[in-house]
N, CA, C and O atoms as a GROMACS GRO file, in nm:
protein
  432
    1MET      N    1  -0.469  -1.822  -1.962
    1MET     CA    2  -0.368  -1.743  -1.833
    1MET      C    3  -0.307  -1.773  -1.727
    1MET      O    4  -0.365  -1.839  -1.641
    2ALA      N    5  -0.179  -1.731  -1.710
    2ALA     CA    6  -0.122  -1.795  -1.616
    2ALA      C    7  -0.131  -1.703  -1.485
    2ALA      O    8  -0.158  -1.584  -1.496
    3LEU      N    9  -0.111  -1.752  -1.379
    3LEU     CA   10  -0.073  -1.625  -1.251
    3LEU      C   11   0.031  -1.672  -1.167
    3LEU      O   12   0.008  -1.783  -1.120
    4THR      N   13   0.151  -1.613  -1.131
    4THR     CA   14   0.252  -1.641  -1.070
    4THR      C   15   0.263  -1.548  -0.974
    4THR      O   16   0.300  -1.438  -1.014
    5ILE      N   17   0.242  -1.559  -0.855
    5ILE     CA   18   0.299  -1.530  -0.730
    5ILE      C   19   0.419  -1.570  -0.665
    5ILE      O   20   0.453  -1.686  -0.642
    6THR      N   21   0.489  -1.456  -0.634
    6THR     CA   22   0.641  -1.475  -0.583
    6THR      C   23   0.654  -1.408  -0.472
    6THR      O   24   0.655  -1.286  -0.467
    7ASN      N   25   0.669  -1.510  -0.340
    7ASN     CA   26   0.706  -1.390  -0.188
    7ASN      C   27   0.674  -1.308  -0.168
    7ASN      O   28   0.740  -1.211  -0.130
    8LEU      N   29   0.481  -1.321  -0.198
    8LEU     CA   30   0.393  -1.229  -0.105
    8LEU      C   31   0.351  -1.170   0.000
    8LEU      O   32   0.256  -1.234   0.044
    9SER      N   33   0.382  -1.056   0.080
    9SER     CA   34   0.377  -1.060   0.207
    9SER      C   35   0.285  -0.928   0.234
    9SER      O   36   0.315  -0.825   0.174
   10LYS      N   37   0.201  -0.928   0.300
   10LYS     CA   38   0.090  -0.848   0.379
   10LYS      C   39   0.095  -0.856   0.505
   10LYS      O   40   0.058  -0.953   0.572
   11VAL      N   41   0.171  -0.689   0.572
   11VAL     CA   42   0.124  -0.722   0.675
   11VAL      C   43   0.042  -0.522   0.746
   11VAL      O   44   0.082  -0.407   0.734
   12TYR      N   45  -0.094  -0.592   0.823
   12TYR     CA   46  -0.188  -0.436   0.813
   12TYR      C   47  -0.101  -0.379   0.926
   12TYR      O   48  -0.002  -0.440   0.964
   13PRO      N   49  -0.152  -0.221   1.000
   13PRO     CA   50  -0.097  -0.159   1.082
   13PRO      C   51  -0.124  -0.196   1.201
   13PRO      O   52  -0.066  -0.155   1.302
   14ASN      N   53  -0.231  -0.292   1.196
   14ASN     CA   54  -0.260  -0.301   1.373
   14ASN      C   55  -0.148  -0.445   1.409
   14ASN      O   56  -0.138  -0.511   1.512
   15GLY      N   57  -0.078  -0.456   1.283
   15GLY     CA   58   0.042  -0.590   1.322
   15GLY      C   59  -0.053  -0.797   1.296
   15GLY      O   60  -0.027  -0.909   1.339
   16VAL      N   61  -0.146  -0.745   1.218
   16VAL     CA   62  -0.170  -0.880   1.169
   16VAL      C   63  -0.116  -0.917   1.064
   16VAL      O   64  -0.133  -0.849   0.962
   17ARG      N   65  -0.049  -1.012   1.061
   17ARG     CA   66   0.052  -1.090   0.902
   17ARG      C   67  -0.100  -1.136   0.840
   17ARG      O   68  -0.200  -1.177   0.898
   18ALA      N   69  -0.074  -1.113   0.717
   18ALA     CA   70  -0.201  -1.170   0.657
   18ALA      C   71  -0.164  -1.278   0.554
   18ALA      O   72  -0.232  -1.375   0.523
   19LEU      N   73  -0.006  -1.233   0.495
   19LEU     CA   74   0.052  -1.330   0.382
   19LEU      C   75   0.160  -1.329   0.401
   19LEU      O   76   0.188  -1.226   0.461
   20LYS      N   77   0.249  -1.394   0.382
   20LYS     CA   78   0.387  -1.422   0.449
   20LYS      C   79   0.476  -1.518   0.380
   20LYS      O   80   0.501  -1.632   0.419
   21ASN      N   81   0.529  -1.453   0.256
   21ASN     CA   82   0.625  -1.494   0.153
   21ASN      C   83   0.552  -1.600   0.065
   21ASN      O   84   0.621  -1.688   0.013
   22LEU      N   85   0.431  -1.600   0.047
   22LEU     CA   86   0.373  -1.642  -0.048
   22LEU      C   87   0.393  -1.673  -0.160
   22LEU      O   88   0.390  -1.572  -0.231
   23SER      N   89   0.422  -1.805  -0.243
   23SER     CA   90   0.463  -1.800  -0.352
   23SER      C   91   0.355  -1.915  -0.447
   23SER      O   92   0.330  -2.027  -0.404
   24LEU      N   93   0.304  -1.867  -0.570
   24LEU     CA   94   0.193  -1.963  -0.654
   24LEU      C   95   0.216  -1.958  -0.766
   24LEU      O   96   0.242  -1.856  -0.829
   25THR      N   97   0.208  -2.096  -0.819
   25THR     CA   98   0.166  -2.062  -0.973
   25THR      C   99   0.046  -2.166  -0.995
   25THR      O  100   0.030  -2.280  -0.949
   26ILE      N  101  -0.032  -2.090  -1.081
   26ILE     CA  102  -0.146  -2.118  -1.102
   26ILE      C  103  -0.163  -2.112  -1.253
   26ILE      O  104  -0.149  -1.996  -1.294
   27GLY      N  105  -0.195  -2.218  -1.365
   27GLY     CA  106  -0.226  -2.216  -1.492
   27GLY      C  107  -0.368  -2.204  -1.557
   27GLY      O  108  -0.458  -2.143  -1.500
   28ASN      N  109  -0.382  -2.263  -1.674
   28ASN     CA  110  -0.512  -2.176  -1.752
   28ASN      C  111  -0.603  -2.306  -1.688
   28ASN      O  112  -0.645  -2.407  -1.745
   29ASN      N  113  -0.612  -2.272  -1.588
   29ASN     CA  114  -0.751  -2.368  -1.513
   29ASN      C  115  -0.832  -2.356  -1.392
   29ASN      O  116  -0.810  -2.248  -1.336
   30MET      N  117  -0.917  -2.429  -1.331
   30MET     CA  118  -1.011  -2.359  -1.227
   30MET      C  119  -0.871  -2.365  -1.090
   30MET      O  120  -0.758  -2.411  -1.083
   31PHE      N  121  -0.944  -2.307  -1.022
   31PHE     CA  122  -0.867  -2.314  -0.851
   31PHE      C  123  -0.935  -2.267  -0.761
   31PHE      O  124  -0.986  -2.156  -0.760
   32GLY      N  125  -0.941  -2.342  -0.684
   32GLY     CA  126  -1.016  -2.321  -0.530
   32GLY      C  127  -0.886  -2.258  -0.433
   32GLY      O  128  -0.773  -2.303  -0.415
   33LEU      N  129  -0.956  -2.129  -0.375
   33LEU     CA  130  -0.841  -2.096  -0.233
   33LEU      C  131  -0.971  -2.112  -0.088
   33LEU      O  132  -1.071  -2.043  -0.068
   34LEU      N  133  -0.927  -2.205  -0.025
   34LEU     CA  134  -1.032  -2.237   0.099
   34LEU      C  135  -0.957  -2.236   0.200
   34LEU      O  136  -0.855  -2.296   0.167
   35GLY      N  137  -0.948  -2.197   0.316
   35GLY     CA  138  -0.873  -2.197   0.436
   35GLY      C  139  -0.991  -2.089   0.538
   35GLY      O  140  -1.080  -2.016   0.495
   36PRO      N  141  -0.960  -2.107   0.647
   36PRO     CA  142  -1.013  -2.095   0.782
   36PRO      C  143  -1.026  -1.887   0.813
   36PRO      O  144  -0.938  -1.802   0.800
   37ASN      N  145  -1.139  -1.876   0.847
   37ASN     CA  146  -1.118  -1.671   0.873
   37ASN      C  147  -0.987  -1.667   0.894
   37ASN      O  148  -0.925  -1.757   0.952
   38GLY      N  149  -0.926  -1.542   0.837
   38GLY     CA  150  -0.808  -1.491   0.907
   38GLY      C  151  -0.729  -1.583   0.812
   38GLY      O  152  -0.617  -1.550   0.851
   39ALA      N  153  -0.711  -1.653   0.739
   39ALA     CA  154  -0.612  -1.759   0.708
   39ALA      C  155  -0.512  -1.631   0.573
   39ALA      O  156  -0.404  -1.658   0.522
   40GLY      N  157  -0.584  -1.516   0.550
   40GLY     CA  158  -0.524  -1.414   0.406
   40GLY      C  159  -0.627  -1.443   0.248
   40GLY      O  160  -0.637  -1.372   0.147
   41LYS      N  161  -0.675  -1.545   0.274
   41LYS     CA  162  -0.750  -1.535   0.132
   41LYS      C  163  -0.819  -1.460   0.096
   41LYS      O  164  -0.850  -1.494  -0.018
   42SER      N  165  -0.893  -1.323   0.138
   42SER     CA  166  -0.924  -1.222   0.097
   42SER      C  167  -0.822  -1.114   0.071
   42SER      O  168  -0.829  -1.029  -0.018
   43SER      N  169  -0.741  -1.126   0.148
   43SER     CA  170  -0.623  -1.005   0.177
   43SER      C  171  -0.548  -1.029   0.025
   43SER      O  172  -0.522  -0.934  -0.049
   44LEU      N  173  -0.511  -1.207  -0.017
   44LEU     CA  174  -0.473  -1.202  -0.106
   44LEU      C  175  -0.557  -1.184  -0.277
   44LEU      O  176  -0.510  -1.166  -0.389
   45MET      N  177  -0.705  -1.199  -0.222
   45MET     CA  178  -0.753  -1.187  -0.361
   45MET      C  179  -0.789  -1.015  -0.359
   45MET      O  180  -0.838  -0.978  -0.465
   46ARG      N  181  -0.774  -0.918  -0.267
   46ARG     CA  182  -0.745  -0.794  -0.244
   46ARG      C  183  -0.648  -0.766  -0.336
   46ARG      O  184  -0.669  -0.697  -0.436
   47THR      N  185  -0.513  -0.828  -0.302
   47THR     CA  186  -0.403  -0.784  -0.397
   47THR      C  187  -0.397  -0.815  -0.534
   47THR      O  188  -0.369  -0.726  -0.615
   48ILE      N  189  -0.422  -0.940  -0.574
   48ILE     CA  190  -0.431  -0.996  -0.683
   48ILE      C  191  -0.530  -0.883  -0.776
   48ILE      O  192  -0.483  -0.809  -0.863
   49ALA      N  193  -0.650  -0.889  -0.743
   49ALA     CA  194  -0.716  -0.765  -0.805
   49ALA      C  195  -0.727  -0.617  -0.791
   49ALA      O  196  -0.814  -0.542  -0.835
   50THR      N  197  -0.606  -0.588  -0.709
   50THR     CA  198  -0.495  -0.440  -0.705
   50THR      C  199  -0.588  -0.315  -0.613
   50THR      O  200  -0.596  -0.198  -0.648
   51LEU      N  201  -0.627  -0.350  -0.542
   51LEU     CA  202  -0.725  -0.295  -0.482
   51LEU      C  203  -0.652  -0.299  -0.365
   51LEU      O  204  -0.714  -0.257  -0.268
   52GLN      N  205  -0.530  -0.339  -0.342
   52GLN     CA  206  -0.453  -0.295  -0.207
   52GLN      C  207  -0.299  -0.333  -0.233
   52GLN      O  208  -0.294  -0.417  -0.323
   53ASP      N  209  -0.216  -0.309  -0.201
   53ASP     CA  210  -0.047  -0.349  -0.223
   53ASP      C  211   0.007  -0.440  -0.115
   53ASP      O  212  -0.035  -0.457  -0.001
   54PRO      N  213   0.096  -0.487  -0.168
   54PRO     CA  214   0.137  -0.601  -0.126
   54PRO      C  215   0.254  -0.473  -0.038
   54PRO      O  216   0.276  -0.360  -0.081
   55ASP      N  217   0.320  -0.542   0.108
   55ASP     CA  218   0.425  -0.490   0.124
   55ASP      C  219   0.555  -0.526   0.054
   55ASP      O  220   0.649  -0.447   0.048
   56ALA      N  221   0.561  -0.689  -0.016
   56ALA     CA  222   0.655  -0.709  -0.059
   56ALA      C  223   0.617  -0.807  -0.144
   56ALA      O  224   0.511  -0.865  -0.124
   57GLY      N  225   0.709  -0.844  -0.267
   57GLY     CA  226   0.629  -0.953  -0.352
   57GLY      C  227   0.576  -0.904  -0.480
   57GLY      O  228   0.526  -0.794  -0.501
   58SER      N  229   0.595  -1.010  -0.569
   58SER     CA  230   0.538  -0.969  -0.738
   58SER      C  231   0.389  -1.063  -0.779
   58SER      O  232   0.352  -1.164  -0.720
   59ILE      N  233   0.346  -1.019  -0.854
   59ILE     CA  234   0.237  -1.118  -0.906
   59ILE      C  235   0.267  -1.076  -1.064
   59ILE      O  236   0.323  -0.974  -1.105
   60ASP      N  237   0.233  -1.147  -1.113
   60ASP     CA  238   0.256  -1.160  -1.284
   60ASP      C  239   0.100  -1.231  -1.331
   60ASP      O  240   0.041  -1.327  -1.280
   61LEU      N  241   0.067  -1.160  -1.424
   61LEU     CA  242  -0.044  -1.203  -1.456
   61LEU      C  243  -0.043  -1.262  -1.626
   61LEU      O  244  -0.042  -1.150  -1.678
   62ASP      N  245  -0.043  -1.340  -1.721
   62ASP     CA  246   0.031  -1.364  -1.836
   62ASP      C  247   0.102  -1.264  -1.900
   62ASP      O  248   0.089  -1.203  -2.006
   63GLY      N  249   0.185  -1.265  -1.804
   63GLY     CA  250   0.315  -1.130  -1.874
   63GLY      C  251   0.285  -1.014  -1.803
   63GLY      O  252   0.372  -0.930  -1.829
   64MET      N  253   0.184  -0.962  -1.709
   64MET     CA  254   0.195  -0.822  -1.674
   64MET      C  255   0.223  -0.875  -1.556
   64MET      O  256   0.210  -0.983  -1.498
   65ASN      N  257   0.283  -0.719  -1.528
   65ASN     CA  258   0.344  -0.739  -1.385
   65ASN      C  259   0.200  -0.626  -1.293
   65ASN      O  260   0.204  -0.503  -1.292
   66VAL      N  261   0.072  -0.721  -1.218
   66VAL     CA  262   0.010  -0.697  -1.156
   66VAL      C  263   0.039  -0.577  -1.086
   66VAL      O  264  -0.040  -0.486  -1.108
   67LEU      N  265   0.128  -0.555  -1.009
   67LEU     CA  266   0.150  -0.409  -0.884
   67LEU      C  267   0.156  -0.284  -1.021
   67LEU      O  268   0.116  -0.169  -1.005
   68MET      N  269   0.205  -0.327  -1.129
   68MET     CA  270   0.301  -0.217  -1.204
   68MET      C  271   0.157  -0.178  -1.312
   68MET      O  272   0.129  -0.061  -1.336
   69GLN      N  273   0.093  -0.270  -1.359
   69GLN     CA  274  -0.015  -0.222  -1.481
   69GLN      C  275  -0.162  -0.234  -1.401
   69GLN      O  276  -0.254  -0.301  -1.447
   70LYS      N  277  -0.170  -0.166  -1.283
   70LYS     CA  278  -0.311  -0.187  -1.238
   70LYS      C  279  -0.432  -0.148  -1.357
   70LYS      O  280  -0.525  -0.224  -1.387
   71GLY      N  281  -0.418  -0.064  -1.394
   71GLY     CA  282  -0.504  -0.079  -1.515
   71GLY      C  283  -0.510  -0.127  -1.620
   71GLY      O  284  -0.615  -0.115  -1.683
   72GLU      N  285  -0.364  -0.221  -1.690
   72GLU     CA  286  -0.419  -0.313  -1.755
   72GLU      C  287  -0.480  -0.429  -1.701
   72GLU      O  288  -0.556  -0.491  -1.775
   73VAL      N  289  -0.458  -0.475  -1.566
   73VAL     CA  290  -0.492  -0.598  -1.479
   73VAL      C  291  -0.651  -0.550  -1.489
   73VAL      O  292  -0.740  -0.633  -1.513
   74ARG      N  293  -0.672  -0.438  -1.473
   74ARG     CA  294  -0.894  -0.393  -1.442
   74ARG      C  295  -0.925  -0.431  -1.564
   74ARG      O  296  -1.046  -0.453  -1.561
   75LYS      N  297  -0.890  -0.450  -1.660
   75LYS     CA  298  -0.925  -0.467  -1.798
   75LYS      C  299  -0.980  -0.623  -1.827
   75LYS      O  300  -1.076  -0.656  -1.896
   76LEU      N  301  -0.885  -0.709  -1.751
   76LEU     CA  302  -0.879  -0.840  -1.774
   76LEU      C  303  -0.959  -0.879  -1.687
   76LEU      O  304  -1.060  -0.942  -1.720
   77LEU      N  305  -0.927  -0.845  -1.531
   77LEU     CA  306  -1.008  -0.938  -1.411
   77LEU      C  307  -1.082  -0.846  -1.355
   77LEU      O  308  -1.074  -0.723  -1.352
   78GLY      N  309  -1.195  -0.964  -1.284
   78GLY     CA  310  -1.297  -0.871  -1.225
   78GLY      C  311  -1.277  -0.978  -1.060
   78GLY      O  312  -1.220  -1.084  -1.035
   79TYR      N  313  -1.343  -0.895  -0.992
   79TYR     CA  314  -1.356  -0.961  -0.880
   79TYR      C  315  -1.506  -0.939  -0.781
   79TYR      O  316  -1.559  -0.828  -0.786
   80LEU      N  317  -1.546  -1.007  -0.726
   80LEU     CA  318  -1.659  -0.982  -0.651
   80LEU      C  319  -1.641  -1.028  -0.526
   80LEU      O  320  -1.678  -1.146  -0.523
   81PRO      N  321  -1.599  -0.988  -0.414
   81PRO     CA  322  -1.626  -1.016  -0.305
   81PRO      C  323  -1.739  -1.117  -0.242
   81PRO      O  324  -1.850  -1.121  -0.294
   82GLN      N  325  -1.710  -1.194  -0.134
   82GLN     CA  326  -1.857  -1.258  -0.123
   82GLN      C  327  -1.958  -1.213  -0.014
   82GLN      O  328  -2.074  -1.253   0.001
   83GLU      N  329  -1.872  -1.096   0.074
   83GLU     CA  330  -1.950  -0.945   0.135
   83GLU      C  331  -1.900  -0.844   0.057
   83GLU      O  332  -1.777  -0.840   0.056
   84LEU      N  333  -1.958  -0.760  -0.009
   84LEU     CA  334  -1.914  -0.626  -0.059
   84LEU      C  335  -1.956  -0.550   0.083
   84LEU      O  336  -2.069  -0.551   0.133
   85SER      N  337  -1.842  -0.487   0.134
   85SER     CA  338  -1.841  -0.374   0.170
   85SER      C  339  -1.844  -0.255   0.129
   85SER      O  340  -1.779  -0.231   0.027
   86LEU      N  341  -1.939  -0.111   0.211
   86LEU     CA  342  -1.935   0.001   0.124
   86LEU      C  343  -1.867   0.043   0.250
   86LEU      O  344  -1.859  -0.008   0.362
   87SER      N  345  -1.807   0.184   0.180
   87SER     CA  346  -1.708   0.220   0.265
   87SER      C  347  -1.825   0.344   0.386
   87SER      O  348  -1.935   0.374   0.339
   88GLN      N  349  -1.788   0.399   0.523
   88GLN     CA  350  -1.880   0.451   0.605
   88GLN      C  351  -1.947   0.571   0.506
   88GLN      O  352  -2.069   0.589   0.511
   89ASP      N  353  -1.883   0.633   0.438
   89ASP     CA  354  -1.939   0.714   0.426
   89ASP      C  355  -2.030   0.721   0.354
   89ASP      O  356  -2.106   0.818   0.344
   90VAL      N  357  -2.038   0.583   0.271
   90VAL     CA  358  -2.151   0.540   0.237
   90VAL      C  359  -2.296   0.490   0.276
   90VAL      O  360  -2.413   0.508   0.242
   91ARG      N  361  -2.224   0.420   0.364
   91ARG     CA  362  -2.345   0.364   0.500
   91ARG      C  363  -2.416   0.519   0.558
   91ARG      O  364  -2.532   0.535   0.596
   92SER      N  365  -2.340   0.590   0.554
   92SER     CA  366  -2.415   0.699   0.675
   92SER      C  367  -2.449   0.799   0.598
   92SER      O  368  -2.471   0.908   0.650
   93GLY      N  369  -2.462   0.777   0.430
   93GLY     CA  370  -2.567   0.867   0.371
   93GLY      C  371  -2.434   0.990   0.348
   93GLY      O  372  -2.480   1.082   0.281
   94HIS      N  373  -2.321   1.008   0.375
   94HIS     CA  374  -2.248   1.099   0.359
   94HIS      C  375  -2.186   1.132   0.214
   94HIS      O  376  -2.119   1.234   0.196
   95ALA      N  377  -2.212   1.036   0.110
   95ALA     CA  378  -2.170   1.013  -0.004
   95ALA      C  379  -2.232   0.944  -0.109
   95ALA      O  380  -2.313   0.863  -0.062
   96GLU      N  381  -2.230   0.943  -0.195
   96GLU     CA  382  -2.345   0.885  -0.305
   96GLU      C  383  -2.209   0.702  -0.326
   96GLU      O  384  -2.088   0.682  -0.326
   97PRO      N  385  -2.340   0.615  -0.338
   97PRO     CA  386  -2.274   0.472  -0.392
   97PRO      C  387  -2.238   0.467  -0.531
   97PRO      O  388  -2.270   0.557  -0.610
   98PRO      N  389  -2.185   0.386  -0.557
   98PRO     CA  390  -2.137   0.373  -0.675
   98PRO      C  391  -2.265   0.285  -0.751
   98PRO      O  392  -2.331   0.197  -0.696
   99ARG      N  393  -2.280   0.333  -0.887
   99ARG     CA  394  -2.406   0.298  -0.974
   99ARG      C  395  -2.450   0.140  -0.993
   99ARG      O  396  -2.563   0.096  -1.016
  100HIS      N  397  -2.349   0.081  -0.978
  100HIS     CA  398  -2.358  -0.072  -0.956
  100HIS      C  399  -2.420  -0.079  -0.796
  100HIS      O  400  -2.485  -0.182  -0.781
  101THR      N  401  -2.418  -0.021  -0.711
  101THR     CA  402  -2.430  -0.060  -0.598
  101THR      C  403  -2.588  -0.070  -0.541
  101THR      O  404  -2.642  -0.143  -0.458
  102GLU      N  405  -2.642   0.050  -0.637
  102GLU     CA  406  -2.771   0.112  -0.590
  102GLU      C  407  -2.898   0.023  -0.596
  102GLU      O  408  -3.000   0.050  -0.534
  103ARG      N  409  -2.886  -0.081  -0.672
  103ARG     CA  410  -2.992  -0.150  -0.650
  103ARG      C  411  -2.986  -0.277  -0.556
  103ARG      O  412  -3.079  -0.356  -0.541
  104ARG      N  413  -2.880  -0.283  -0.502
  104ARG     CA  414  -2.870  -0.398  -0.392
  104ARG      C  415  -2.853  -0.346  -0.269
  104ARG      O  416  -2.821  -0.412  -0.170
  105TYR      N  417  -2.874  -0.215  -0.273
  105TYR     CA  418  -2.851  -0.147  -0.168
  105TYR      C  419  -2.988  -0.067  -0.117
  105TYR      O  420  -3.014  -0.025  -0.005
  106GLY      N  421  -3.065  -0.062  -0.235
  106GLY     CA  422  -3.204   0.010  -0.198
  106GLY      C  423  -3.220   0.148  -0.299
  106GLY      O  424  -3.332   0.195  -0.321
  107GLY      N  425  -3.130   0.192  -0.342
  107GLY     CA  426  -3.094   0.334  -0.394
  107GLY      C  427  -3.162   0.336  -0.525
  107GLY      O  428  -3.201   0.230  -0.575
  108GLY      N  429  -3.177   0.444  -0.580
  108GLY     CA  430  -3.189   0.461  -0.671
  108GLY      C  431  -3.301   0.378  -0.778
  108GLY      O  432  -3.308   0.410  -0.897
   0.00000   0.00000   0.00000
């Protein structure tokens, strides 16, 4: 399964530029993503995992347009960040946590 990223850019509303014209091709092999805090690793992974949209660029996963075929990509790709963050509503008790987080955070 090949991943091709072309001219990917992301600037957050606070002005932080997380990704700037990133282009990368990863073939059917293992790949490590290393860098200091603030380098854009999490922004890249969240974008590939369809959890946020880029401001510009494209992502192709084995012939699928990741940005246009999010549902199909989510059937193939799993993403587990190092630190799982829950929304403020869930942390404050105003919303139900997703079922998969109940055991980890002491619910149900």
